[in-house]
C-alpha positions in Angstrom: 120.4 98.7 69.0 117.0 101.5 69.8 114.3 98.8 68.8 115.5 96.0 70.6 115.7 98.8 74.0 112.8 99.8 73.0 110.8 95.9 73.0 112.6 95.6 76.3 111.3 98.3 77.8 107.8 97.7 77.2 108.2 94.4 78.6 109.4 95.4 81.7 106.6 98.1 81.2 103.8 95.1 81.1 105.6 93.0 83.4 105.4 95.6 85.9 102.1 96.5 85.1 100.5 93.1 85.2 102.0 92.4 88.6 100.3 95.8 90.0 96.5 95.4 88.0 96.2 92.2 90.5 96.1 94.4 93.8 94.1 97.0 91.9 90.3 96.5 91.4 90.8 100.1 88.7 93.9 100.2 86.5 94.3 102.7 84.0 97.6 103.2 81.7 98.7 107.2 81.4 100.4 108.6 78.2 104.2 109.2 80.1 105.1 112.6 81.0 108.9 112.3 80.0 110.8 110.5 77.0 111.9 108.1 79.0 109.4 107.0 81.3 108.9 103.5 80.6 104.7 103.3 82.5 102.9 106.0 83.7 99.5 104.1 85.3 97.0 104.6 88.3 95.7 102.3 90.2 92.5 102.3 92.3 93.6 100.1 95.8 91.2 99.7 98.7 92.3 100.3 102.4 92.2 96.3 103.7 94.9 96.0 100.3 97.5 98.6 100.5 100.0 96.2 102.0 99.4 93.9 100.0 100.2 96.8 96.7 102.6 98.3 98.8 104.5 94.3 98.6 103.7 93.9 94.6 105.5 97.6 94.3 108.1 96.3 96.2 108.3 93.2 94.2 108.3 94.2 91.1 111.4 96.9 92.1 113.5 94.2 93.1 112.6 92.3 90.4 113.9 95.5 87.8 115.7 97.9 90.3 119.0 97.2 88.2 116.9 98.8 85.2 115.0 101.6 85.9 113.8 103.7 88.3 110.7 103.7 90.7 108.1 106.6 91.5 105.0 105.4 93.7 103.2 108.4 94.6 100.1 108.3 97.1 97.8 110.5 95.7 94.3 110.6 95.7 92.0 108.8 92.5 91.7 112.1 89.9 92.8 108.8 87.6 89.3 107.2 88.3 86.0 110.2 88.0 84.4 111.7 84.7 83.1 114.9 84.6 81.3 115.6 81.3 79.8 118.7 80.2 76.1 118.3 79.2 
């Protein structure tokens, strides 16, 4: 049963990631920060595409909102910056 739930969760996470990826110019999957987190991802979206991205998030929530809880946070694009020492 646990394996079936895990596969279902992975399937949902992959579907949501793909749905949101098409609007983004950059994307990054991060490690989950809590045990029951299905997807922790960052998407870099151009200002002109923010409304379209919001609509995709709403589409995903309509499709999976009865199975998962969405937390959608607007934040600076820290996931797309690399700083390396010399």
